[in-house]
C-alpha positions, 0 to 999 in steps of 0.5 A: 367224328365222335360216332366214327371213333366210338364205332371203331372202338365197338369193332375192336370189341367185336360189338358189331351191332353198336358199331353199326349204330354209331357208323350210321349216326356218323353218316347222318352227320357227314356222308363219307366213303371211309365210314360207309366202308366201316359200316359195311365191314361191321355188317359183314363181321356181324354175319361171319363165323358159323353159319347157324350163328345168325338167323337166315333172314338176318344174315341176308339183310346184313349182307345186303346192307353191307353190299349197299354200303361197300357200293356207296364207298366205291362210288365215292372212292373208286380207287380204294382197293379195300372196298372192292376186295371187301365187296368181293368177300361179301358177294362170296358170302351171298353165293355170287362168286363170279361177281366176287372174282370181278371185284377182287381182280379189280382190287388187285389191279388198283393196289399199285397206284393206290396212294392211300397205302404205304408200300408195305401196306400195298405188299401185304394187302396185295398178298391178302387179296391174292390168297382170298381170290385163290380161295374163291377159285378153289371153292369154284372148283378151279384148283389150278387157278386158286393154287396159282393165286395163293402161291402168288400171294404167299411169295409176294411178302417177305419171310416172317409171320404174315408169310407163314400165316398166308402159307398155312391159310393156302395149305388149309384151302388146298387140303394140304394142312396138317391137323396141328397147322389147322389148330394154329391157324384157328388160334391165330384167327381167335387172336385177331 
């Protein structure tokens, strides 16, 4: 349990390498879907950002490890939509968009019946999943499907900061964002 807490703290500090080490230690003591998910996310986070930030072989290895741990988390907890959506994001980063879409659609289907989230968490999770899926569709050249998913995500949350952020993200994806909007989106991302 201590390793899992330390790993979570390292994630908060954006120290993915130490987070991964602590989550691995936690798994050796007690295999658990949530820790597999956290470890997978730590590996995934360690390769996000500018593509040249990480050596290609290291990136490939971390994405493979992340995929392996997301798949294990899904085996243990197949009803958790976050694991499916996160696996989808991993697959996108590996250039496997068709597989990613299948996982992301599965995540969307699971949200309404998932008992691990409050109704508010379901609404925001679903919105985020729709926008992410829309981005994948746009990257595949399926603009109409992408725009539809993005709009669905934006419209599924009440007016406020989250809805504004999702709208900006959608506009950026669809090439409709103004330079000042893109700057605000980047500032929001840096604050996370």
